[in-house]
C-alpha positions as CSV (number, residue, x, y, z in Angstrom):
1,X,141.3,14.1,-58.5
2,X,141.5,10.8,-56.9
3,X,138.4,8.7,-56.1
4,X,137.5,7.9,-52.4
5,X,138.8,4.7,-51.1
6,X,136.7,1.8,-52.1
7,X,134.8,3.7,-54.7
8,X,136.7,3.9,-58.0
9,X,135.5,6.3,-60.8
10,X,134.1,4.2,-63.5
11,X,132.1,5.7,-66.2
12,X,129.2,3.7,-67.7
13,X,129.3,3.3,-71.5
14,X,126.4,4.4,-73.6
15,X,125.9,0.6,-74.7
16,X,125.5,-0.5,-71.1
17,X,123.1,2.4,-70.3
18,X,120.9,2.2,-73.2
19,X,120.5,-1.6,-73.0
20,X,119.1,-3.6,-70.1
21,X,122.1,-3.6,-68.0
22,X,122.1,-0.4,-66.2
23,X,123.4,-0.7,-62.7
24,X,121.1,-1.3,-59.9
25,X,123.0,1.4,-58.1
26,X,121.8,4.9,-59.3
27,X,124.2,7.7,-59.9
28,X,124.1,10.2,-57.2
29,X,123.9,13.7,-58.5
30,X,124.5,16.5,-56.0
31,X,123.6,20.2,-57.0
32,X,125.1,22.9,-54.9
33,X,122.6,25.4,-53.5
34,X,123.7,28.9,-52.1
35,X,122.2,32.3,-51.4
36,X,121.4,34.1,-54.8
37,X,122.0,30.9,-56.9
38,X,120.4,31.3,-60.4
39,X,117.1,29.4,-60.3
40,X,117.6,28.4,-63.9
41,X,121.0,27.1,-63.3
42,X,119.8,25.0,-60.4
43,X,116.4,24.1,-61.8
44,X,117.6,23.2,-65.4
45,X,119.8,20.4,-64.4
46,X,117.5,19.2,-61.8
47,X,114.7,18.9,-64.5
48,X,117.2,17.2,-66.9
49,X,118.3,14.5,-64.7
50,X,115.0,13.8,-63.0
51,X,113.3,13.8,-66.5
52,X,115.9,11.3,-67.8
53,X,115.0,9.1,-65.1
54,X,111.4,9.2,-65.7
55,X,112.0,8.4,-69.4
56,X,114.4,5.6,-68.7
57,X,111.8,4.0,-66.4
58,X,109.1,4.6,-68.9
59,X,111.0,2.6,-71.3
60,X,112.2,0.0,-68.9
61,X,109.2,-0.6,-66.4
62,X,110.4,-1.8,-63.1
63,X,114.0,-0.5,-63.7
64,X,115.6,1.5,-60.8
65,X,116.0,5.3,-61.7
66,X,119.4,5.9,-63.2
67,X,119.7,9.3,-61.3
68,X,119.0,10.3,-57.7
69,X,119.3,13.9,-57.3
70,X,119.8,16.0,-54.3
71,X,120.2,19.7,-53.4
72,X,122.9,20.3,-51.0
73,X,123.5,23.6,-49.2
74,X,125.8,24.6,-46.2
75,X,122.6,24.0,-43.9
76,X,119.1,22.8,-44.1
77,X,117.7,26.3,-43.8
78,X,115.7,27.7,-46.8
79,X,117.9,29.1,-49.4
80,X,116.8,32.4,-51.3
81,X,117.8,32.0,-54.9
82,X,118.2,35.1,-57.2
83,X,115.1,36.9,-57.6
84,X,113.4,35.4,-54.5
85,X,112.6,31.8,-55.2
86,X,113.1,29.8,-51.8
87,X,114.8,26.5,-52.1
88,X,114.4,23.7,-49.3
89,X,117.8,21.7,-49.4
90,X,117.7,18.0,-49.3
91,X,120.9,17.6,-47.5
92,X,123.6,19.8,-45.8
93,X,127.4,19.6,-46.2
94,X,127.6,17.0,-43.5
95,X,124.9,14.9,-44.5
96,X,125.0,14.8,-48.2
97,X,125.6,11.3,-50.1
98,X,129.0,11.5,-51.7
99,X,128.1,12.4,-55.5
100,X,129.1,10.7,-58.7
101,X,128.1,14.0,-60.5
102,X,128.6,17.2,-58.9
103,X,126.9,20.3,-60.4
104,X,127.9,23.8,-59.4
105,X,125.3,26.3,-60.7
106,X,125.9,30.0,-61.2
107,X,124.3,33.1,-60.0
108,X,125.7,35.8,-57.9
109,X,128.6,33.6,-56.5
110,X,130.7,36.1,-54.7
111,X,129.7,34.8,-51.2
112,X,129.7,31.1,-52.0
113,X,133.1,31.4,-53.6
114,X,134.4,33.3,-50.5
115,X,132.8,30.8,-48.0
116,X,135.4,28.5,-46.5
117,X,132.9,25.6,-45.8
118,X,131.5,25.9,-49.3
119,X,134.9,25.8,-50.9
120,X,135.9,22.7,-48.7
121,X,132.7,20.8,-49.5
122,X,133.3,21.4,-53.2
123,X,136.8,20.2,-52.9
124,X,135.6,17.0,-51.0
125,X,132.7,16.3,-53.4
126,X,134.8,16.9,-56.6
127,X,137.5,14.5,-55.2
128,X,134.9,11.6,-55.0
129,X,132.9,12.4,-58.1
130,X,133.1,10.8,-61.4
131,X,132.1,14.3,-63.2
132,X,132.3,17.7,-61.6
133,X,130.5,20.2,-63.8
134,X,129.7,24.1,-63.6
135,X,126.9,25.8,-65.1
136,X,127.5,29.5,-66.0
137,X,129.4,31.6,-63.1
138,X,129.6,28.3,-61.2
139,X,133.3,28.1,-62.7
140,X,134.1,30.9,-60.4
141,X,133.4,28.6,-57.4
142,X,135.4,25.7,-58.7
143,X,138.3,28.2,-59.4
144,X,137.9,29.7,-56.1
145,X,138.1,26.1,-54.5
146,X,141.1,25.1,-56.4
147,X,139.2,22.4,-58.3
148,X,139.6,24.5,-61.6
149,X,143.0,25.7,-61.8
150,X,144.1,25.8,-65.4
151,X,143.5,24.6,-69.0
152,X,140.2,25.2,-71.0
153,X,137.1,26.4,-69.5
154,X,134.1,28.5,-70.1
155,X,131.3,30.4,-68.4
156,X,128.3,32.6,-69.3
157,X,129.3,35.1,-72.1
158,X,128.9,38.0,-69.9
159,X,131.4,36.7,-67.5
160,X,134.3,35.4,-69.6
161,X,136.4,38.4,-69.4
162,X,136.1,38.4,-65.6
163,X,136.9,34.7,-65.3
164,X,140.0,35.4,-67.6
165,X,141.1,38.2,-65.4
166,X,140.5,36.8,-62.1
167,X,142.1,33.2,-63.1
168,X,144.8,34.0,-65.7
169,X,145.9,30.4,-65.8
170,X,142.6,29.3,-67.3
171,X,142.2,29.3,-71.2
172,X,138.8,30.8,-71.2
173,X,136.8,29.7,-74.4
174,X,134.1,31.9,-75.9
175,X,131.2,31.1,-78.2
176,X,130.9,27.4,-77.0
177,X,128.2,25.9,-74.6
178,X,130.5,23.6,-72.7
179,X,134.1,22.6,-72.4
180,X,134.5,18.8,-71.6
181,X,137.7,17.7,-70.0
182,X,136.5,14.3,-68.9
183,X,136.2,14.4,-65.2
184,X,135.7,18.3,-65.2
185,X,133.2,20.1,-67.3
186,X,132.5,23.8,-67.5
187,X,129.6,25.4,-69.5
188,X,127.7,28.6,-70.2
189,X,124.3,27.2,-69.6
190,X,122.1,24.3,-68.8
191,X,122.4,22.4,-72.0
192,X,125.6,20.8,-70.5
193,X,123.2,18.6,-68.4
194,X,121.8,16.9,-71.5
195,X,125.4,16.6,-72.6
196,X,126.2,14.7,-69.4
197,X,123.1,12.3,-69.8
198,X,124.5,11.5,-73.2
199,X,127.9,10.8,-71.8
200,X,126.6,8.7,-68.9
201,X,123.6,6.9,-70.5
202,X,123.6,7.5,-74.1
203,X,122.3,9.7,-76.8
204,X,118.8,7.9,-77.1
205,X,117.9,8.9,-73.6
206,X,119.1,12.5,-73.9
207,X,117.1,13.0,-77.0
208,X,114.0,11.5,-75.2
209,X,114.5,13.7,-72.3
210,X,115.0,16.9,-74.5
211,X,111.6,15.9,-76.3
212,X,109.9,15.4,-73.1
213,X,111.0,18.7,-71.8
214,X,110.2,20.3,-75.2
215,X,113.4,21.9,-75.5
216,X,115.7,22.2,-78.6
217,X,118.8,20.0,-78.2
218,X,122.0,20.2,-80.1
219,X,124.7,17.6,-79.0
220,X,127.6,19.9,-80.3
221,X,129.1,22.3,-77.9
């Protein structure tokens, strides 16, 4: 995937991030929101990236937040997540800020994966993003959009057989929590978000974030 003109993809190193030279420009994180999205797949990454920002600013008073998170949907209308939680999107496909990190959560994804507007936005956003990542069955949306076409990938354990059947060019991995291919990351659950914090801003911040959230954190996939 190529970067947008004038906006080259450039990963920050852990050394830069965990010192005092974090860029004044925060990383833009876009989380796709759609009808029947899994609330945990949406809320988990949202909590990780926003908590990581708070922990960084707590350690570096006056520093800018390293992440700005927005929930992006096809329209600005409220979205009903799986089990009924209602989500108010921050932006629609037309107004969303181009992301540095694109998160595609799972849930009941059939309608989202079949939606031409959703697929088109995912392709556009992934083309500009430094990292595109799926949570759980979000991998099906990436595959339907043509962003995930071949090679190793994973999803929730309950859906690995379906992913393998529907997209036989994928090498679907089991018994792993995420598969990191650099610019493309697929995962079985929300631990992948802490892994991305480690990649982008260093292990110390991901450990502080996990402790603040009171969640166990194992950096191994």
